[in-house]
C-alpha positions as CSV (number, residue, x, y, z in Angstrom):
1,M,55.0,20.1,14.9
2,K,51.7,19.2,16.5
3,I,48.9,21.3,15.2
4,V,45.2,21.2,16.3
5,L,42.7,22.5,13.8
6,A,39.1,23.3,15.0
7,G,36.8,23.4,12.0
8,A,36.9,21.1,8.9
9,G,35.1,23.5,6.6
10,D,36.7,25.2,3.6
11,V,39.3,27.2,5.6
12,G,40.1,24.3,7.8
13,F,40.3,21.7,5.0
14,H,42.5,23.9,2.9
15,L,44.8,24.5,5.8
16,A,44.9,20.8,6.6
17,E,45.9,20.2,2.9
18,L,48.8,22.6,3.2
19,L,49.9,21.3,6.5
20,V,49.8,17.6,5.5
21,Y,52.1,18.5,2.6
22,E,54.5,19.8,5.2
23,N,54.4,16.5,7.1
24,Q,52.9,18.1,10.2
25,D,51.1,16.2,12.9
26,I,47.5,17.3,12.4
27,V,44.4,16.8,14.6
28,L,41.2,18.0,12.9
29,I,38.1,18.6,15.2
30,D,34.6,19.1,14.0
31,T,31.0,18.4,15.1
32,N,30.1,17.2,11.6
33,Q,31.1,13.6,11.1
34,E,30.5,13.8,7.4
35,V,33.1,16.4,6.7
36,L,35.5,14.6,9.0
37,D,35.0,11.4,7.1
38,Y,35.7,13.3,3.8
39,A,38.9,14.7,5.3
40,A,40.0,11.3,6.7
41,T,39.7,9.7,3.2
42,H,41.5,12.6,1.4
43,L,44.2,13.7,3.9
44,D,46.6,12.0,6.3
45,V,45.1,13.6,9.5
46,L,43.7,12.4,12.8
47,T,40.0,13.3,13.0
48,L,38.2,13.9,16.2
49,H,34.4,14.2,16.4
50,G,33.1,16.6,19.0
51,D,32.7,20.2,20.2
52,A,36.1,21.9,20.2
53,T,35.0,24.1,23.1
54,S,34.8,21.0,25.2
55,I,37.8,20.6,27.6
56,D,37.4,16.8,27.3
57,V,37.7,17.0,23.5
58,L,40.7,19.3,23.7
59,E,42.4,16.9,26.1
60,Q,41.7,14.0,23.6
61,A,43.4,16.2,20.9
62,E,46.4,16.6,23.3
63,V,46.2,20.3,22.9
64,S,48.6,20.8,25.7
65,D,51.4,19.5,23.4
66,A,50.3,21.6,20.4
67,K,52.7,24.2,19.0
68,L,49.8,25.8,17.2
69,V,46.0,25.8,17.6
70,L,43.9,27.1,14.6
71,A,40.3,27.8,15.4
72,V,38.6,28.4,12.0
73,T,35.0,27.2,12.5
74,T,32.2,29.3,11.1
75,S,31.4,30.6,14.6
76,E,33.7,33.3,15.9
77,K,32.5,32.8,19.4
78,T,33.5,29.1,19.2
79,N,36.8,30.1,17.7
80,L,37.6,32.6,20.5
81,M,36.6,30.2,23.2
82,V,38.7,27.4,21.6
83,A,41.8,29.7,21.4
84,I,41.4,30.9,25.0
85,L,40.9,27.4,26.4
86,A,43.8,25.9,24.3
87,K,46.2,28.6,25.5
88,K,45.2,28.0,29.2
89,M,45.8,24.2,28.6
90,G,49.3,24.7,27.3
91,A,49.2,25.4,23.6
92,K,52.1,27.5,22.5
93,Q,50.3,29.7,19.9
94,T,46.6,30.2,19.1
95,I,44.9,31.8,16.1
96,A,41.1,32.5,15.8
97,R,39.0,33.3,12.8
98,V,36.6,36.2,13.4
99,D,34.2,38.3,11.4
100,N,33.4,41.2,13.8
101,S,35.5,44.1,12.6
102,E,35.5,45.7,16.1
103,Y,37.7,42.7,17.3
104,L,40.4,43.8,14.8
105,E,40.9,47.2,16.4
106,E,44.3,47.4,18.2
107,A,42.8,47.8,21.7
108,Q,40.6,44.7,21.3
109,K,43.4,42.6,19.8
110,L,45.5,43.4,22.8
111,M,42.7,42.4,25.1
112,F,42.2,39.1,23.3
113,K,46.0,38.5,23.4
114,E,45.9,38.9,27.2
115,L,43.1,36.3,27.3
116,G,45.2,33.9,25.2
117,V,44.3,34.6,21.6
118,D,47.6,35.4,19.9
119,S,46.3,36.3,16.5
120,L,42.9,37.2,14.9
121,I,42.2,36.6,11.2
122,S,39.2,38.0,9.3
123,P,38.5,36.4,5.9
124,R,36.1,39.2,5.1
125,K,38.6,42.0,5.9
126,L,41.4,40.3,4.0
127,G,39.1,39.8,1.0
128,A,38.0,43.4,1.0
129,E,41.6,44.6,1.2
130,E,42.6,42.4,-1.7
131,I,39.7,43.8,-3.8
132,Y,40.8,47.3,-2.9
133,R,44.3,46.7,-4.2
134,L,43.0,45.1,-7.4
135,V,40.8,48.1,-8.1
136,K,43.5,50.6,-7.3
137,Q,45.9,48.9,-9.8
138,C,43.3,47.7,-12.3
139,S,45.6,46.5,-15.0
140,F,46.7,43.7,-12.7
141,T,44.8,40.5,-11.9
142,D,46.8,39.9,-8.6
143,I,48.6,42.3,-6.3
144,F,50.4,41.3,-3.1
145,E,52.3,43.7,-0.9
146,F,55.3,42.9,1.2
147,E,56.5,45.2,4.1
148,N,53.5,47.5,3.6
149,G,54.1,47.9,-0.1
150,K,57.8,48.4,-0.2
151,I,57.9,45.5,-2.7
152,N,54.9,44.4,-4.8
153,L,54.1,41.2,-6.6
154,V,51.7,41.8,-9.5
155,G,50.1,39.5,-12.0
156,I,49.2,40.5,-15.6
157,T,47.8,38.8,-18.7
158,I,49.6,39.0,-22.0
159,D,46.9,39.9,-24.6
160,N,47.0,39.7,-28.4
161,Y,48.4,43.2,-28.7
162,S,51.3,42.9,-26.2
163,P,54.7,43.6,-27.6
164,L,56.0,40.7,-25.5
165,V,54.3,37.9,-27.6
166,N,56.8,35.4,-28.9
167,K,59.7,37.2,-27.3
168,K,62.3,35.6,-25.1
169,I,62.7,36.8,-21.5
170,S,66.3,37.8,-22.3
171,E,64.9,40.2,-25.0
172,L,62.8,42.2,-22.6
173,E,63.9,45.8,-22.2
174,L,64.8,45.4,-18.5
175,A,67.8,47.3,-17.2
176,N,70.2,45.2,-15.3
177,S,69.8,47.0,-12.0
178,T,68.3,46.6,-8.5
179,L,65.4,48.8,-9.4
180,T,63.7,47.2,-12.5
181,P,60.7,44.9,-12.3
182,I,61.6,41.3,-13.0
183,P,59.3,38.4,-14.1
184,I,59.4,35.5,-11.6
185,A,56.6,33.2,-12.7
186,I,54.5,32.4,-15.8
187,L,51.2,30.6,-15.6
188,R,50.5,28.9,-18.9
189,G,47.2,27.0,-18.8
190,H,47.6,24.8,-15.8
191,S,51.5,24.8,-15.9
192,T,53.7,26.9,-13.7
193,I,57.0,28.0,-15.3
194,I,60.0,29.7,-13.7
195,P,61.2,32.1,-16.4
196,R,64.7,31.8,-17.6
197,G,66.5,33.8,-20.3
198,D,65.5,31.5,-23.1
199,T,61.8,31.2,-22.0
200,I,59.5,32.4,-24.8
201,I,56.4,34.4,-23.9
202,H,53.1,33.2,-25.4
203,R,49.8,34.9,-26.0
204,N,47.5,34.5,-23.0
205,D,50.4,33.8,-20.6
206,H,49.9,35.1,-17.2
207,I,53.1,36.7,-15.9
208,Y,54.0,37.6,-12.3
209,F,56.5,40.5,-11.8
210,I,58.3,41.6,-8.6
211,T,58.6,45.3,-8.5
212,R,59.1,48.3,-6.2
213,K,55.9,50.1,-5.5
214,D,57.1,53.2,-7.3
215,N,57.9,51.2,-10.4
216,I,54.5,49.4,-10.9
217,H,53.8,51.6,-13.8
218,M,56.9,50.2,-15.6
219,V,55.2,46.7,-15.6
220,E,52.3,48.2,-17.5
221,S,54.6,49.8,-20.0
222,I,56.7,46.6,-20.5
223,V,53.6,44.5,-21.1
224,G,51.9,47.1,-23.3
225,K,48.9,47.9,-21.1
226,K,47.5,51.4,-21.1
227,K,46.9,52.8,-17.6
228,V,43.2,53.1,-16.8
229,K,42.0,55.1,-13.8
230,V,39.0,53.6,-12.0
231,R,36.3,56.1,-11.0
232,N,33.0,54.2,-11.1
233,V,32.5,50.9,-9.4
234,M,29.4,48.6,-9.4
235,I,29.1,45.9,-6.7
236,I,26.3,43.3,-6.7
237,G,25.3,41.2,-3.8
238,G,23.9,41.4,-0.3
239,T,26.7,39.6,1.5
240,D,28.9,40.7,4.4
241,M,31.7,40.7,1.9
242,A,29.8,43.1,-0.4
243,V,29.2,45.7,2.3
244,A,32.8,45.4,3.6
245,T,34.1,46.0,0.1
246,A,31.8,49.0,-0.5
247,K,32.9,50.4,2.8
248,R,36.5,50.1,1.8
249,L,36.0,51.7,-1.6
250,E,33.3,54.3,-1.1
251,N,35.6,57.2,0.0
252,E,37.8,56.9,-3.1
253,Y,35.4,55.8,-5.8
254,N,31.8,56.3,-7.0
255,V,30.3,53.1,-5.7
256,T,26.9,51.7,-6.8
257,L,25.7,48.6,-4.9
258,I,22.8,46.5,-6.1
259,E,21.0,44.0,-3.9
260,Q,17.6,42.4,-4.4
261,D,16.5,42.1,-0.7
262,K,14.9,45.3,0.5
263,E,15.7,44.8,4.2
264,C,19.3,44.1,3.3
265,C,19.5,47.4,1.4
266,K,18.1,49.2,4.5
267,A,20.8,47.6,6.7
268,F,23.5,48.7,4.1
269,A,22.2,52.3,4.2
270,D,22.9,52.4,7.9
271,V,26.6,51.5,7.5
272,L,27.5,53.0,4.1
273,D,27.9,56.8,3.9
274,N,28.9,57.5,0.3
275,S,27.6,54.5,-1.8
276,L,24.5,54.5,-4.0
277,I,22.3,51.6,-2.9
278,I,19.9,50.2,-5.4
279,N,17.1,47.7,-4.5
280,G,16.7,45.5,-7.6
281,N,17.4,42.1,-9.2
282,Y,21.0,42.0,-10.1
283,S,20.3,39.1,-12.5
284,N,18.3,41.6,-14.6
285,I,20.7,42.9,-17.2
286,D,18.3,45.7,-18.2
287,L,18.4,47.0,-14.6
288,L,22.2,46.9,-14.6
289,E,22.2,48.9,-17.8
290,E,19.8,51.4,-16.4
291,E,22.0,51.9,-13.4
292,G,25.0,52.6,-15.6
293,L,26.8,49.3,-16.2
294,S,28.3,50.5,-19.5
295,G,29.8,53.5,-17.7
296,M,31.5,51.5,-15.0
297,D,35.3,51.1,-14.8
298,A,35.1,48.1,-12.4
299,F,32.4,45.5,-11.7
300,I,32.6,43.3,-8.5
301,A,30.3,40.4,-8.1
302,L,29.9,39.4,-4.5
303,T,26.6,37.5,-4.3
304,G,26.5,34.2,-2.4
305,N,26.4,32.2,-5.7
306,S,29.7,31.6,-7.5
307,E,28.0,30.9,-10.9
308,T,25.9,34.1,-10.7
309,N,29.1,36.0,-9.9
310,I,31.0,34.6,-12.9
311,I,28.1,35.0,-15.4
312,A,27.5,38.6,-14.2
313,S,31.2,39.5,-14.5
314,L,31.3,38.0,-18.0
315,T,28.3,40.1,-18.9
316,A,29.9,43.2,-17.5
317,K,33.0,42.5,-19.6
318,N,30.8,42.2,-22.6
319,H,29.4,45.7,-21.9
320,G,32.9,47.2,-21.9
321,V,33.7,47.2,-18.2
322,Y,37.5,47.2,-17.9
323,K,38.0,45.4,-14.6
324,T,35.9,42.5,-13.4
325,I,36.2,40.6,-10.1
326,A,34.1,37.7,-9.0
327,Q,33.9,35.9,-5.6
328,V,33.7,32.2,-5.8
329,E,33.1,29.6,-3.0
330,N,34.5,26.6,-4.9
331,K,38.3,26.9,-4.6
332,E,38.7,24.9,-7.8
333,Y,37.1,27.8,-9.7
334,V,40.0,30.1,-8.6
335,H,42.3,28.3,-11.1
336,I,40.3,29.2,-14.2
337,S,39.9,32.9,-14.1
338,Q,42.4,33.7,-16.8
339,N,40.9,31.1,-19.1
340,I,37.3,32.2,-19.0
341,G,37.5,36.0,-19.3
342,V,36.9,37.2,-15.7
343,D,40.0,39.3,-14.7
344,T,40.2,37.9,-11.1
345,L,38.3,35.2,-9.2
346,I,38.8,35.5,-5.4
347,N,38.0,33.1,-2.6
348,K,38.1,34.9,0.8
349,K,38.6,31.6,2.6
350,L,41.7,30.7,0.6
351,I,43.0,34.2,1.2
352,A,42.5,33.7,5.0
353,A,44.1,30.2,4.9
354,N,47.1,31.4,3.1
355,N,47.5,34.2,5.5
356,I,47.3,31.8,8.5
357,F,49.7,29.3,6.8
358,R,52.7,31.6,7.3
359,Y,52.6,30.9,11.1
360,V,53.5,27.3,10.3
361,R,56.6,27.8,8.2
362,K,60.1,27.0,9.6
363,G,62.8,29.6,9.8
364,R,62.2,33.4,10.1
365,I,59.2,34.0,7.8
366,E,57.5,37.4,7.7
367,A,54.8,36.7,5.0
368,L,53.6,34.1,2.7
369,T,51.1,33.9,-0.2
370,S,50.0,31.6,-3.0
371,L,49.0,32.7,-6.5
372,Q,45.7,31.7,-8.1
373,G,46.3,28.6,-10.3
374,V,50.0,28.6,-9.5
375,E,51.4,25.5,-7.8
376,A,54.0,27.5,-5.9
377,E,54.4,30.0,-3.0
378,I,55.9,33.4,-2.4
379,I,57.7,33.4,0.9
380,E,59.4,36.3,2.7
381,F,62.3,34.9,4.7
382,V,64.6,36.9,7.0
383,V,68.4,36.4,6.9
384,H,68.8,36.2,10.7
385,K,72.5,35.4,10.9
386,D,75.8,35.6,9.0
387,N,76.1,32.2,7.1
388,Q,76.6,30.9,3.6
389,L,73.8,33.2,2.4
390,T,75.8,36.3,3.2
391,K,79.3,35.1,2.1
392,K,78.7,34.7,-1.7
393,P,76.8,36.4,-4.5
394,L,73.4,34.9,-5.4
395,K,74.7,33.2,-8.5
396,D,77.1,31.1,-6.4
397,L,74.7,30.0,-3.7
398,H,73.5,26.8,-5.4
399,F,69.9,28.0,-5.0
400,P,67.3,25.3,-5.9
401,E,66.5,25.3,-9.7
402,T,62.8,25.5,-8.8
403,A,63.1,28.7,-6.8
404,L,63.9,32.3,-7.6
405,I,64.7,35.3,-5.4
406,G,62.5,38.1,-6.5
407,G,63.2,41.0,-4.2
408,V,65.1,42.1,-1.1
409,I,64.1,44.6,1.6
410,R,67.1,46.1,3.4
411,G,66.0,48.6,6.0
412,E,64.0,51.2,4.1
413,E,65.5,50.1,0.7
414,S,63.6,47.9,-1.8
415,L,65.9,46.1,-4.1
416,I,65.4,43.8,-7.1
417,P,68.6,41.6,-7.1
418,N,70.6,40.2,-10.0
419,G,73.1,37.3,-9.9
420,D,75.9,39.5,-8.5
421,F,73.8,40.7,-5.6
422,Q,75.0,39.6,-2.1
423,L,72.6,39.2,0.9
424,Q,73.3,40.8,4.3
425,K,72.2,39.9,7.8
426,D,68.6,41.2,8.5
427,D,67.7,41.3,4.8
428,K,64.1,40.3,4.1
429,V,64.2,38.1,1.1
430,I,61.1,37.4,-1.1
431,V,61.4,34.0,-2.8
432,F,59.2,32.3,-5.4
433,A,59.3,28.6,-4.9
434,L,57.8,25.4,-6.4
435,P,56.8,22.8,-3.7
436,K,59.9,20.6,-4.1
437,A,62.2,23.5,-3.4
438,I,60.6,24.6,-0.1
439,S,62.3,22.2,2.3
440,K,65.8,23.2,0.9
441,L,64.9,26.9,1.3
442,E,63.8,26.4,4.9
443,E,67.2,24.8,5.5
444,L,69.0,27.7,3.9
445,F,67.2,30.3,5.8
446,R,66.9,28.4,9.1
């Protein structure tokens, strides 16, 4: 598949990394020769220096032959123009990165589709939605929803007091039914483990469970976490992400937002209706304490500085805040959250890149995500015809050893399958897979 990527920044580079692993034919366009040189020395891609809104540059990239054009520069106007031009020049599918929330309204999306932009992706909106989910289910460090929440994937850390420490997976009190949460992955340090019956759970393991939405509470019970209800949330930072998150949370929680720039606070006051906005230095711990840090249930650090966000979150944890979330710009930081004491580190650009990446997969794929620090993917395939997948129970399918079916959505039903479960046509199947299993899975579900 020929794919043209406009923008070699964090989103573009991460996408290129994912795509190269898939042996895709990639052309990477950017106006910055330095970032192109870096990409050329680290990735097997063709780089093209120039303005992606130039018809001449798009012709050099052979955009007319492209199955997919991804416009992910830092300028949404550039991205929209690239997508529109590429579509007119013959590209099969176009995706543009945007920040303006108005563009994401249904009427506007339809208008852009008529112009040639097939899909719009907003890193800011995706990041705010992820934070909202993490606050709503605050025992968990990760939450991903499939089919509008019919099935959920949740991540949770095994602390010193968990009854699971030193137990085998086979010893967990899990009923053998299609309703019970099941563990599908363990992150131990930097190693990813697919849990089998004889896998022993260690202290500080990070376990991912697949569960029906109405059974999320069972995961907390199994792991030994008490349910904490979040009421008070403190956000620090004057970024677009901070105001988008406050806007998403303020109607359900008591939100306090602290920013040191007075003009920024005035701008926030115009768009936030129910948040308390404090003008002050968020690096001043005395100020945070005066504004109620110790009485907060969740602390979200969304300044433009990754290190500030991490240190502030660790400080909040030290003051008894139950849930801490820090935004980081360096994607390498995302892998270390469970090891340093911050509950969740998020990178909105990685969230956006993973969201875009599902458009590249072969077969019928509805959704795709990757987990922080885990060298694997969660893919939602569709069984689109009667074949070997529908003729045998799961235990007889010769499924790759490095993959595991975690859940099945059948119509309005959400099912957690066991070995005797048999797939049917039109089932949506959620699969956890290590990289070497993905090509085999794509063949199975093709």
